[in-house]
N, C-alpha and C positions, 0 to 999 in steps of 0.2 A: 201221694198225689194231692195237689191242692184243689180246693173247690174253685169253680169258675167265678169270675167277677160278675157283678150284676150286668154289666155291659155284654159280657160274653154269653151269659145265660139268656138275655133278651135276644141277642143276635142268633144264637143257636136255635132257640125256640121259634123265632121268626122264620129261619131257614126251613125248619120242619113244617111249619104252617104253609109256607109257600109251596113246598113239594106236595103236601097233602091236599090243599085247598085252592092253590093258585093265588095270584096277587089279590084277587077280590076277597079272599078269605083272610087276608092279613090286615088285622086291625089292632090298635093298641090294647083294646079290651081282650081280644082273643089271645094275644101274647101273654098278658097278665094271667088269664085263666089257665092257659096251657103250661105256663112256667110255675104256677102256684104262687104267684106274687100278689100282694095287695093291690086292689084296684087303684089305677093311677100311676103305678110304678113305671110302666113303660113310657107313659107320657112325660114323667119327670125326667127321664133319660133322653128321650127323643121326642120333642114337643110336637113335631109335625110328621105327616106321612113321609114327606121327602127326607126328613132327618132319620126316620126309621129305615127307609130304603137305603140310605147312604150308610147307616150303621151296618146293615146286613151285607152290603157290597164290600165294605171295608173288611169285615170279618171273613167273608169268602176269599178275598184277595190274600189276606194274611195266612189263612189256612192252606191255600193252594201254593203260596210262596214257600211255606214250610215244607210242603210235600216235595216241591221241586228242589229245594235246598237239600233235603234228605236224600234225594236221588243222586246227588253228587254228579251233576252234569259234566261230562267230559269236555274239556276245552280243546282237546286234540285227540288223536288216535284214529283208528281205522273205522270204516263204515259199519262194520259189524257191531262195534261198541255203540255207535249212534243208533243202529237198528234196535239193539237190545234195550237201550235207554228209552227211546221213543215208544216202543211196543210196551215196555213195562209201565211207563207213565200213563199211556192210554188205558191199559188194563186197570190200573189203580183208579183212574177217573171213572171207569165204568163199574167198578165193584165197590171198594171202600169209600170212594169219593162220589158215588152215584148221586146221592141226594144233593150234595153241593153242586154238582154239575147241572142237575136239573134246575135248581134254584138260580144258578147263574144264567141259564138260558131264559128263564122267566124274566129275570132282571134285565137281560140284554134287550129284550123287546120293549120293556118299560123305559129303558134308557133312551130309546128313540123319541119318546114323548116328553121326557123330563131332562132338560139341559143340565141341571145340577147333578143328576145321576150319570148322565153321559160323560161328564168330566171324570168322575171316579172310575167308571167302567173303562174309559179310554186309557187312563193312567195305568190301570191294572193290565190291560191288554198290551200296552207298550213294554211293560216289564217282561212279559212272557215272549214277546217277539224278540226282545234283546237276547233272551236265553236261546231261542231258536237260531238266531244269527250265529251265536257262539258254536252251537252244535254243528250247523252245516259248514261253517268255516273249518272246523276240525275235521270234517269229512271230505274236505278238498274243494269246496264250492268256489268257483271263480267270481261269483256275485252273491256273497252271503246275505246281504240285506234283502234282495229280491227272493232268494231261495228260502230265507228264514220266514218271510211272509207266506210263501207257498207251503212250507211245512206246517205252519200254524193253521192255514186254511184246510190242509189235508186232515190234520188231527181233529179240528173242529167238525169237519164233515163226517169223519168216522164216528165221533161221539154223538153228534146230532142224529145220524142215521140209526145208531143203536138205541138211543133214548127216546127219540120222538119221531123218527122216520119209520119206514116199513121194514127196516133191517132187523136182524137179530144181533144180540151181543156177540161180537167176534171172540173166538177163543184165543188163547196165547199162540196156539199153533197157526191160527189164521192171521193174527196181527203181525208177527215177525215177517212173513213173506210179503204181506201187503206194504209194510213200511220199507222193506228192502226194494221192492219193485218201484215204489214211489221214488225213493232216493236214486235208484239206478236210472229211471226215466228222467229225473230232474238234473242229475249231475253227470250222467253219461257213464 
């Protein structure tokens, strides 16, 4: 296993700080200290706060895209395959990917105030919507673009409710029927 690059170390440390302290606790100095880097190291890599936030968002996108690629999204097949895929990905986002999902939600709100971050966030979201379009098209959607957007909204709602809402983390036994019911309601 290779050691992470300086950029990856800074981004991963920043993700952890965002989860632990929120965006107010994310400073160049805090990243340097938490990562065990010499003072000024983070500033040399990402001169401004905007650049640091963009670095974090880019890293989150890269890691989530790897997760989705590893899931080997089906381009066709039956609805049960889509149900298993979506339920599995949701579970991963709520367990192994929990801190990344939390950091992404923090950055989503910040992106509403920072146009430069909004562009990175929107580009990331577009990639995941394209994957959702492929999934619902494979499940027989007559309108894959609209249904793909709805699937993303459903998934985001499930994750937000579990992480920041009043809900509990759904179990795999709860996720599968929830996804199946959603698809059945959407696709008939």
